[in-house]
The first five atom37 places (N, CA, C, CB, O) and aatype in JSON, in Angstrom:
{
  "aatype": [20, 20, 20, 20, 20, 20, 20, 20, 20, 20, 20, 20, 20, 20, 20, 20, 20, 20, 20, 20, 20, 20, 20, 20, 20, 20, 20, 20, 20, 20, 20, 20, 20, 20, 20, 20, 20, 20, 20, 20, 20, 20, 20, 20, 20, 20, 20, 20, 20, 20, 20, 20, 20, 20, 20, 20, 20, 20, 20, 20, 20, 20, 20, 20, 20, 20, 20, 20, 20, 20, 20, 20, 20, 20, 20, 20, 20, 20, 20, 20, 20, 20, 20, 20, 20, 20, 20, 20, 20, 20, 20, 20, 20, 20, 20, 20, 20, 20, 20, 20, 20, 20, 20, 20, 20, 20, 20, 20, 20],
  "atom_mask": [
    [1, 1, 1, 1, 1],
    [1, 1, 1, 1, 1],
    [1, 1, 1, 1, 1],
    [1, 1, 1, 1, 1],
    [1, 1, 1, 1, 1],
    [1, 1, 1, 1, 1],
    [1, 1, 1, 1, 1],
    [1, 1, 1, 1, 1],
    [1, 1, 1, 1, 1],
    [1, 1, 1, 1, 1],
    [1, 1, 1, 1, 1],
    [1, 1, 1, 1, 1],
    [1, 1, 1, 1, 1],
    [1, 1, 1, 1, 1],
    [1, 1, 1, 1, 1],
    [1, 1, 1, 1, 1],
    [1, 1, 1, 1, 1],
    [1, 1, 1, 1, 1],
    [1, 1, 1, 1, 1],
    [1, 1, 1, 1, 1],
    [1, 1, 1, 1, 1],
    [1, 1, 1, 1, 1],
    [1, 1, 1, 1, 1],
    [1, 1, 1, 1, 1],
    [1, 1, 1, 1, 1],
    [1, 1, 1, 1, 1],
    [1, 1, 1, 1, 1],
    [1, 1, 1, 1, 1],
    [1, 1, 1, 1, 1],
    [1, 1, 1, 1, 1],
    [1, 1, 1, 1, 1],
    [1, 1, 1, 1, 1],
    [1, 1, 1, 1, 1],
    [1, 1, 1, 1, 1],
    [1, 1, 1, 1, 1],
    [1, 1, 1, 1, 1],
    [1, 1, 1, 1, 1],
    [1, 1, 1, 1, 1],
    [1, 1, 1, 1, 1],
    [1, 1, 1, 1, 1],
    [1, 1, 1, 1, 1],
    [1, 1, 1, 1, 1],
    [1, 1, 1, 1, 1],
    [1, 1, 1, 1, 1],
    [1, 1, 1, 1, 1],
    [1, 1, 1, 1, 1],
    [1, 1, 1, 1, 1],
    [1, 1, 1, 1, 1],
    [1, 1, 1, 1, 1],
    [1, 1, 1, 1, 1],
    [1, 1, 1, 1, 1],
    [1, 1, 1, 1, 1],
    [1, 1, 1, 1, 1],
    [1, 1, 1, 1, 1],
    [1, 1, 1, 1, 1],
    [1, 1, 1, 1, 1],
    [1, 1, 1, 1, 1],
    [1, 1, 1, 1, 1],
    [1, 1, 1, 1, 1],
    [1, 1, 1, 1, 1],
    [1, 1, 1, 1, 1],
    [1, 1, 1, 1, 1],
    [1, 1, 1, 1, 1],
    [1, 1, 1, 1, 1],
    [1, 1, 1, 1, 1],
    [1, 1, 1, 1, 1],
    [1, 1, 1, 1, 1],
    [1, 1, 1, 1, 1],
    [1, 1, 1, 1, 1],
    [1, 1, 1, 1, 1],
    [1, 1, 1, 1, 1],
    [1, 1, 1, 1, 1],
    [1, 1, 1, 1, 1],
    [1, 1, 1, 1, 1],
    [1, 1, 1, 1, 1],
    [1, 1, 1, 1, 1],
    [1, 1, 1, 1, 1],
    [1, 1, 1, 1, 1],
    [1, 1, 1, 1, 1],
    [1, 1, 1, 1, 1],
    [1, 1, 1, 1, 1],
    [1, 1, 1, 1, 1],
    [1, 1, 1, 1, 1],
    [1, 1, 1, 1, 1],
    [1, 1, 1, 1, 1],
    [1, 1, 1, 1, 1],
    [1, 1, 1, 1, 1],
    [1, 1, 1, 1, 1],
    [1, 1, 1, 1, 1],
    [1, 1, 1, 1, 1],
    [1, 1, 1, 1, 1],
    [1, 1, 1, 1, 1],
    [1, 1, 1, 1, 1],
    [1, 1, 1, 1, 1],
    [1, 1, 1, 1, 1],
    [1, 1, 1, 1, 1],
    [1, 1, 1, 1, 1],
    [1, 1, 1, 1, 1],
    [1, 1, 1, 1, 1],
    [1, 1, 1, 1, 1],
    [1, 1, 1, 1, 1],
    [1, 1, 1, 1, 1],
    [1, 1, 1, 1, 1],
    [1, 1, 1, 1, 1],
    [1, 1, 1, 1, 1],
    [1, 1, 1, 1, 1],
    [1, 1, 1, 1, 1],
    [1, 1, 1, 1, 1],
    [1, 1, 1, 1, 1]
  ],
  "atom_positions": [
    [[9.95, -0.7, 24.52], [8.75, -0.89, 25.31], [8.84, -2.24, 26.02], [7.47, -0.82, 24.43], [9.19, -3.24, 25.4]],
    [[8.55, -2.26, 27.26], [8.61, -3.49, 28.03], [7.49, -4.42, 27.62], [8.53, -3.19, 29.54], [6.38, -3.98, 27.28]],
    [[7.78, -5.71, 27.64], [6.77, -6.69, 27.29], [5.57, -6.58, 28.21], [7.35, -8.1, 27.34], [4.43, -6.77, 27.76]],
    [[5.78, -6.27, 29.48], [4.67, -6.12, 30.41], [3.68, -5.07, 29.91], [5.18, -5.74, 31.81], [2.48, -5.3, 29.92]],
    [[4.18, -3.94, 29.49], [3.31, -2.86, 29.01], [2.58, -3.3, 27.75], [4.13, -1.59, 28.74], [1.38, -3.03, 27.6]],
    [[3.28, -3.94, 26.85], [2.66, -4.4, 25.61], [1.55, -5.41, 25.91], [3.72, -5.02, 24.68], [0.48, -5.34, 25.3]],
    [[1.79, -6.33, 26.82], [0.77, -7.31, 27.19], [-0.43, -6.63, 27.81], [1.35, -8.35, 28.16], [-1.57, -6.97, 27.5]],
    [[-0.2, -5.67, 28.68], [-1.3, -4.93, 29.31], [-2.11, -4.17, 28.26], [-0.76, -3.95, 30.36], [-3.34, -4.14, 28.32]],
    [[-1.42, -3.57, 27.31], [-2.11, -2.81, 26.27], [-3.0, -3.72, 25.43], [-1.09, -2.1, 25.36], [-4.17, -3.42, 25.22]],
    [[-2.44, -4.83, 24.96], [-3.23, -5.73, 24.12], [-4.36, -6.38, 24.91], [-2.34, -6.8, 23.52], [-5.45, -6.58, 24.36]],
    [[-4.14, -6.7, 26.17], [-5.21, -7.28, 26.99], [-6.34, -6.28, 27.17], [-4.66, -7.71, 28.38], [-7.51, -6.65, 27.09]],
    [[-6.0, -5.02, 27.39], [-7.04, -3.99, 27.55], [-7.79, -3.77, 26.24], [-6.41, -2.67, 28.03], [-9.0, -3.57, 26.25]],
    [[-7.08, -3.8, 25.12], [-7.7, -3.57, 23.81], [-8.51, -4.77, 23.31], [-6.64, -3.22, 22.8], [-9.27, -4.64, 22.35]],
    [[-8.36, -5.91, 23.96], [-9.04, -7.12, 23.5], [-10.55, -7.08, 23.71], [-8.47, -8.32, 24.21], [-11.28, -7.84, 23.07]],
    [[-11.02, -6.21, 24.58], [-12.45, -6.16, 24.88], [-13.15, -5.06, 24.07], [-12.66, -5.92, 26.38], [-12.68, -3.92, 24.05]],
    [[-14.25, -5.39, 23.4], [-14.93, -4.38, 22.58], [-15.5, -3.22, 23.37], [-16.05, -5.03, 21.8], [-15.55, -2.1, 22.86]],
    [[-15.93, -3.45, 24.61], [-16.42, -2.35, 25.44], [-15.31, -1.36, 25.72], [-17.01, -2.88, 26.76], [-15.51, -0.15, 25.64]],
    [[-14.13, -1.87, 26.04], [-13.0, -0.97, 26.32], [-12.57, -0.23, 25.07], [-11.82, -1.75, 26.9], [-12.19, 0.94, 25.14]],
    [[-12.62, -0.89, 23.91], [-12.28, -0.19, 22.67], [-13.29, 0.92, 22.39], [-12.23, -1.17, 21.48], [-12.91, 1.99, 21.92]],
    [[-14.57, 0.67, 22.68], [-15.6, 1.69, 22.48], [-15.38, 2.86, 23.43], [-17.01, 1.09, 22.69], [-15.57, 4.02, 23.05]],
    [[-14.99, 2.58, 24.66], [-14.69, 3.64, 25.62], [-13.52, 4.49, 25.11], [-14.37, 3.05, 27.01], [-13.57, 5.72, 25.18]],
    [[-12.49, 3.85, 24.62], [-11.34, 4.59, 24.09], [-11.74, 5.43, 22.88], [-10.21, 3.63, 23.7], [-11.28, 6.57, 22.73]],
    [[-12.6, 4.89, 22.03], [-13.07, 5.65, 20.87], [-13.82, 6.9, 21.32], [-13.98, 4.78, 19.97], [-13.65, 7.97, 20.74]],
    [[-14.63, 6.77, 22.36], [-15.34, 7.93, 22.89], [-14.37, 8.94, 23.46], [-16.36, 7.51, 23.96], [-14.51, 10.14, 23.24]],
    [[-13.36, 8.47, 24.2], [-12.4, 9.38, 24.81], [-11.51, 10.06, 23.77], [-11.55, 8.64, 25.8], [-10.91, 11.09, 24.05]],
    [[-11.42, 9.48, 22.58], [-10.65, 10.12, 21.51], [-11.29, 11.44, 21.09], [-10.53, 9.17, 20.3], [-10.63, 12.28, 20.47]],
    [[-12.58, 11.62, 21.42], [-13.26, 12.88, 21.08], [-13.14, 13.91, 22.2], [-14.73, 12.61, 20.78], [-13.52, 15.06, 22.01]],
    [[-12.63, 13.51, 23.36], [-12.46, 14.43, 24.47], [-12.76, 13.77, 25.81], [-13.35, 15.63, 24.3], [-13.23, 12.63, 25.86]],
    [[-12.46, 14.48, 26.88], [-12.69, 13.96, 28.22], [-14.16, 13.66, 28.46], [-12.18, 14.96, 29.27], [-15.04, 14.26, 27.84]],
    [[-14.41, 12.72, 29.37], [-15.78, 12.35, 29.72], [-15.81, 11.79, 31.13], [-16.35, 11.32, 28.71], [-14.82, 11.26, 31.63]],
    [[-16.95, 11.93, 31.76], [-17.15, 11.35, 33.09], [-17.51, 9.87, 32.94], [-18.25, 12.12, 33.89], [-17.82, 9.41, 31.85]],
    [[-17.48, 9.16, 34.04], [-17.86, 7.75, 34.04], [-19.32, 7.62, 33.59], [-17.67, 7.12, 35.45], [-19.65, 6.73, 32.8]],
    [[-20.17, 8.48, 34.07], [-21.59, 8.45, 33.69], [-21.74, 8.65, 32.18], [-22.39, 9.52, 34.45], [-22.51, 7.95, 31.54]],
    [[-21.01, 9.61, 31.63], [-21.08, 9.85, 30.17], [-20.55, 8.65, 29.4], [-20.26, 11.11, 29.79], [-21.11, 8.28, 28.36]],
    [[-19.5, 8.03, 29.9], [-18.94, 6.87, 29.22], [-19.89, 5.67, 29.29], [-17.6, 6.49, 29.83], [-19.91, 4.84, 28.38]],
    [[-20.67, 5.59, 30.35], [-21.58, 4.46, 30.54], [-22.85, 4.57, 29.71], [-21.95, 4.34, 32.0], [-23.51, 3.56, 29.45]],
    [[-23.21, 5.78, 29.27], [-24.49, 6.02, 28.59], [-24.82, 5.04, 27.46], [-24.5, 7.39, 28.04], [-25.94, 4.53, 27.43]],
    [[-23.91, 4.75, 26.54], [-24.32, 3.89, 25.42], [-24.39, 2.4, 25.76], [-23.36, 4.08, 24.29], [-24.82, 1.61, 24.92]],
    [[-24.0, 2.01, 26.95], [-23.93, 0.59, 27.3], [-25.1, 0.17, 28.19], [-22.61, 0.28, 27.99], [-25.64, 0.98, 28.94]],
    [[-25.46, -1.09, 28.09], [-26.52, -1.64, 28.94], [-25.89, -2.41, 30.1], [-27.47, -2.55, 28.13], [-26.26, -3.55, 30.37]],
    [[-24.96, -1.76, 30.76], [-24.32, -2.38, 31.92], [-24.28, -1.38, 33.06], [-22.89, -2.89, 31.58], [-24.46, -0.18, 32.86]],
    [[-24.05, -1.88, 34.23], [-24.06, -1.04, 35.43], [-22.83, -0.13, 35.48], [-24.13, -1.91, 36.69], [-21.82, -0.38, 34.82]],
    [[-22.94, 0.91, 36.29], [-21.79, 1.79, 36.51], [-20.61, 1.02, 37.13], [-22.18, 2.96, 37.42], [-19.47, 1.27, 36.73]],
    [[-20.84, 0.1, 38.08], [-19.71, -0.68, 38.59], [-19.01, -1.5, 37.49], [-20.18, -1.61, 39.7], [-17.79, -1.66, 37.52]],
    [[-19.78, -2.02, 36.55], [-19.17, -2.78, 35.45], [-18.32, -1.86, 34.57], [-20.26, -3.48, 34.59], [-17.22, -2.23, 34.16]],
    [[-18.83, -0.67, 34.28], [-18.05, 0.3, 33.5], [-16.79, 0.68, 34.27], [-18.9, 1.58, 33.19], [-15.71, 0.8, 33.69]],
    [[-16.92, 0.86, 35.57], [-15.76, 1.21, 36.4], [-14.69, 0.14, 36.33], [-16.19, 1.42, 37.86], [-13.5, 0.45, 36.33]],
    [[-15.09, -1.12, 36.28], [-14.11, -2.21, 36.15], [-13.36, -2.1, 34.83], [-14.81, -3.59, 36.25], [-12.14, -2.28, 34.78]],
    [[-14.08, -1.8, 33.76], [-13.43, -1.61, 32.46], [-12.45, -0.43, 32.52], [-14.48, -1.39, 31.34], [-11.34, -0.5, 31.99]],
    [[-12.86, 0.64, 33.18], [-12.0, 1.82, 33.29], [-10.74, 1.5, 34.1], [-12.77, 2.98, 33.95], [-9.66, 2.0, 33.78]],
    [[-10.86, 0.68, 35.12], [-9.69, 0.3, 35.91], [-8.69, -0.48, 35.06], [-10.12, -0.53, 37.13], [-7.48, -0.28, 35.17]],
    [[-9.2, -1.38, 34.21], [-8.31, -2.13, 33.31], [-7.58, -1.16, 32.38], [-9.11, -3.17, 32.49], [-6.37, -1.27, 32.18]],
    [[-8.32, -0.22, 31.81], [-7.72, 0.77, 30.9], [-6.71, 1.65, 31.64], [-8.81, 1.65, 30.26], [-5.66, 1.99, 31.1]],
    [[-7.03, 2.01, 32.86], [-6.13, 2.85, 33.65], [-4.85, 2.1, 34.02], [-6.84, 3.34, 34.93], [-3.76, 2.65, 33.92]],
    [[-4.99, 0.85, 34.43], [-3.79, 0.04, 34.77], [-2.9, -0.16, 33.55], [-4.21, -1.34, 35.33], [-1.67, -0.23, 33.67]],
    [[-3.51, -0.24, 32.37], [-2.74, -0.4, 31.13], [-2.13, 0.93, 30.68], [-3.63, -0.97, 30.02], [-1.36, 0.96, 29.73]],
    [[-2.48, 2.02, 31.36], [-1.95, 3.33, 31.0], [-2.64, 3.96, 29.82], [-0.51, 3.22, 30.7], [-2.15, 4.95, 29.27]],
    [[-3.8, 3.41, 29.42], [-4.5, 3.92, 28.24], [-5.42, 5.09, 28.55], [-5.3, 2.81, 27.62], [-5.8, 5.85, 27.66]],
    [[-5.78, 5.24, 29.83], [-6.57, 6.4, 30.24], [-5.99, 6.96, 31.54], [-8.07, 6.03, 30.41], [-5.25, 6.28, 32.25]],
    [[-6.33, 8.18, 31.81], [-5.99, 8.81, 33.09], [-7.26, 9.44, 33.62], [-4.83, 9.89, 32.93], [-8.11, 9.9, 32.85]],
    [[-7.38, 9.46, 34.92], [-8.55, 10.08, 35.55], [-8.09, 11.27, 36.35], [-9.31, 9.07, 36.44], [-7.16, 11.19, 37.15]],
    [[-8.76, 12.37, 36.12], [-8.44, 13.6, 36.84], [-9.4, 13.83, 37.97], [-8.45, 14.78, 35.9], [-10.27, 13.01, 38.26]],
    [[-9.24, 14.95, 38.6], [-10.18, 15.33, 39.66], [-10.35, 16.83, 39.59], [-9.67, 14.87, 41.08], [-9.39, 17.6, 39.68]],
    [[-11.59, 17.24, 39.44], [-11.95, 18.65, 39.43], [-13.19, 18.77, 40.3], [-12.2, 19.19, 37.95], [-14.32, 18.64, 39.83]],
    [[-12.96, 19.03, 41.58], [-14.03, 19.03, 42.58], [-14.72, 17.67, 42.57], [-15.07, 20.18, 42.3], [-14.06, 16.66, 42.82]],
    [[-16.01, 17.63, 42.3], [-16.73, 16.35, 42.28], [-16.63, 15.67, 40.91], [-18.19, 16.58, 42.65], [-16.97, 14.49, 40.78]],
    [[-16.18, 16.4, 39.93], [-16.11, 15.87, 38.57], [-14.81, 15.11, 38.39], [-16.22, 17.02, 37.52], [-13.73, 15.65, 38.65]],
    [[-14.88, 13.84, 37.95], [-13.69, 13.03, 37.74], [-13.59, 12.65, 36.27], [-13.73, 11.76, 38.63], [-13.96, 11.55, 35.88]],
    [[-13.08, 13.56, 35.46], [-13.01, 13.27, 34.02], [-11.97, 12.2, 33.69], [-12.7, 14.55, 33.24], [-10.92, 12.11, 34.33]],
    [[-12.28, 11.41, 32.68], [-11.34, 10.43, 32.14], [-10.82, 11.0, 30.83], [-12.02, 9.01, 31.93], [-11.55, 11.67, 30.1]],
    [[-9.56, 10.74, 30.54], [-9.0, 11.19, 29.27], [-8.11, 10.1, 28.69], [-8.21, 12.51, 29.45], [-7.54, 9.29, 29.41]],
    [[-8.01, 10.1, 27.39], [-7.21, 9.13, 26.66], [-5.73, 9.41, 26.85], [-7.56, 9.16, 25.17], [-5.3, 10.57, 26.82]],
    [[-4.97, 8.37, 27.05], [-3.5, 8.43, 27.09], [-3.01, 7.51, 25.97], [-2.91, 8.01, 28.52], [-3.01, 6.29, 26.14]],
    [[-2.61, 8.06, 24.86], [-2.33, 7.26, 23.67], [-0.93, 6.64, 23.63], [-2.51, 8.11, 22.46], [-0.66, 5.83, 22.75]],
    [[-0.06, 6.99, 24.55], [1.31, 6.48, 24.52], [1.41, 4.97, 24.4], [2.02, 6.9, 25.75], [2.14, 4.49, 23.53]],
    [[0.72, 4.19, 25.24], [0.82, 2.74, 25.12], [0.33, 2.2, 23.78], [0.04, 2.08, 26.23], [0.83, 1.19, 23.29]],
    [[-0.66, 2.89, 23.18], [-1.13, 2.44, 21.86], [-0.06, 2.68, 20.8], [-2.43, 3.16, 21.47], [0.05, 1.91, 19.85]],
    [[0.72, 3.73, 20.96], [1.81, 3.98, 20.03], [2.83, 2.85, 20.13], [2.48, 5.35, 20.31], [3.37, 2.41, 19.12]],
    [[3.09, 2.4, 21.34], [4.01, 1.28, 21.52], [3.49, 0.02, 20.86], [4.25, 1.02, 22.99], [4.25, -0.73, 20.26]],
    [[2.18, -0.23, 20.98], [1.57, -1.4, 20.34], [1.65, -1.26, 18.82], [0.1, -1.57, 20.79], [1.93, -2.24, 18.12]],
    [[1.39, -0.06, 18.32], [1.47, 0.18, 16.87], [2.9, -0.04, 16.37], [0.99, 1.61, 16.54], [3.1, -0.61, 15.29]],
    [[3.88, 0.41, 17.14], [5.28, 0.19, 16.75], [5.59, -1.29, 16.67], [6.24, 0.88, 17.75], [6.26, -1.75, 15.75]],
    [[5.1, -2.05, 17.65], [5.35, -3.49, 17.67], [4.7, -4.14, 16.45], [4.81, -4.12, 18.98], [5.32, -4.98, 15.79]],
    [[3.45, -3.76, 16.15], [2.77, -4.32, 14.98], [3.46, -3.93, 13.68], [1.32, -3.85, 14.96], [3.51, -4.72, 12.74]],
    [[3.98, -2.72, 13.64], [4.64, -2.23, 12.44], [5.8, -3.14, 12.02], [5.15, -0.81, 12.65], [6.08, -3.3, 10.83]],
    [[6.46, -3.72, 13.0], [7.6, -4.59, 12.67], [7.16, -5.84, 11.91], [8.34, -5.0, 13.95], [8.0, -6.53, 11.33]],
    [[5.86, -6.13, 11.89], [5.34, -7.29, 11.17], [4.64, -6.91, 9.87], [4.39, -8.05, 12.06], [4.13, -7.78, 9.17]],
    [[4.62, -5.64, 9.56], [3.91, -5.18, 8.35], [4.45, -5.85, 7.09], [4.03, -3.66, 8.22], [3.68, -6.14, 6.17]],
    [[5.72, -6.08, 7.03], [6.29, -6.68, 5.81], [5.68, -8.05, 5.53], [7.82, -6.8, 5.93], [5.58, -8.46, 4.37]],
    [[5.28, -8.77, 6.56], [4.65, -10.06, 6.36], [3.27, -9.91, 5.71], [4.53, -10.81, 7.68], [2.87, -10.75, 4.91]],
    [[2.55, -8.83, 6.07], [1.26, -8.59, 5.45], [1.45, -8.31, 3.97], [0.53, -7.42, 6.13], [0.73, -8.85, 3.13]],
    [[2.42, -7.46, 3.65], [2.7, -7.12, 2.25], [3.1, -8.35, 1.45], [3.79, -6.07, 2.17], [2.63, -8.54, 0.33]],
    [[3.97, -9.17, 2.03], [4.39, -10.39, 1.34], [3.21, -11.31, 1.08], [5.45, -11.13, 2.17], [3.11, -11.92, 0.01]],
    [[2.32, -11.41, 2.04], [1.14, -12.27, 1.89], [0.24, -11.78, 0.78], [0.37, -12.35, 3.19], [-0.29, -12.58, 0.01]],
    [[0.04, -10.47, 0.68], [-0.8, -9.92, -0.38], [-0.15, -10.1, -1.74], [-1.08, -8.44, -0.12], [-0.83, -10.37, -2.73]],
    [[1.17, -9.96, -1.8], [1.86, -10.17, -3.07], [1.72, -11.61, -3.53], [3.35, -9.79, -2.95], [1.5, -11.87, -4.71]],
    [[1.86, -12.56, -2.6], [1.68, -13.97, -2.95], [0.26, -14.24, -3.41], [2.03, -14.88, -1.76], [0.04, -15.02, -4.34]],
    [[-0.73, -13.62, -2.76], [-2.12, -13.79, -3.16], [-2.33, -13.23, -4.56], [-3.06, -13.1, -2.16], [-2.99, -13.86, -5.39]],
    [[-1.77, -12.05, -4.84], [-1.87, -11.48, -6.19], [-1.26, -12.43, -7.22], [-1.16, -10.1, -6.25], [-1.87, -12.67, -8.26]],
    [[-0.09, -12.97, -6.94], [0.56, -13.91, -7.86], [-0.34, -15.13, -8.09], [1.93, -14.35, -7.31], [-0.51, -15.59, -9.23]],
    [[-0.9, -15.65, -7.01], [-1.76, -16.83, -7.11], [-3.0, -16.52, -7.95], [-2.17, -17.31, -5.7], [-3.39, -17.33, -8.8]],
    [[-3.62, -15.36, -7.73], [-4.8, -14.99, -8.51], [-4.47, -14.81, -9.98], [-5.41, -13.71, -7.95], [-5.26, -15.19, -10.85]],
    [[-3.31, -14.23, -10.27], [-2.89, -14.08, -11.67], [-2.72, -15.46, -12.33], [-1.57, -13.27, -11.77], [-3.12, -15.66, -13.48]],
    [[-2.13, -16.39, -11.61], [-1.94, -17.74, -12.15], [-3.3, -18.41, -12.38], [-1.08, -18.6, -11.18], [-3.49, -19.11, -13.38]],
    [[-4.22, -18.2, -11.48], [-5.57, -18.78, -11.65], [-6.26, -18.19, -12.86], [-6.42, -18.56, -10.38], [-6.95, -18.91, -13.59]],
    [[-6.1, -16.87, -13.08], [-6.74, -16.24, -14.22], [-6.15, -16.74, -15.53], [-6.6, -14.73, -14.13], [-6.87, -16.86, -16.52]],
    [[-4.86, -17.04, -15.55], [-4.23, -17.57, -16.77], [-4.8, -18.93, -17.12], [-2.71, -17.66, -16.59], [-4.9, -19.29, -18.3]],
    [[-5.16, -19.7, -16.11], [-5.68, -21.06, -16.31], [-7.12, -21.09, -16.8], [-5.57, -21.84, -15.03], [-7.59, -22.13, -17.26]],
    [[-7.83, -19.97, -16.71], [-9.24, -20.0, -17.14], [-9.43, -19.46, -18.53], [-10.1, -19.21, -16.19], [-10.55, -19.42, -19.04]]
  ]
}
């Protein structure tokens, strides 16, 4: 995966509104109006978020007459997950050290 794509993915995922939009799209396609419903922001603001997600490759927009459904494109998230996976061993090591430290503390009491 190119670093450019990874940076775009993480930048798009950094915003809670965009993560909420992706969570909604995980349940199926939706229009911009449907995606905007739970938010207290304007349609142009939602459209800006959608453009960021689209540029990152996380969503695709179709066209069916006047209906422009958005759908989730999970490929870039898989790339981000793969990148994170390479660091999983550090999480495990950290938890093991914490367990060791807690055991030592319990012995002292």
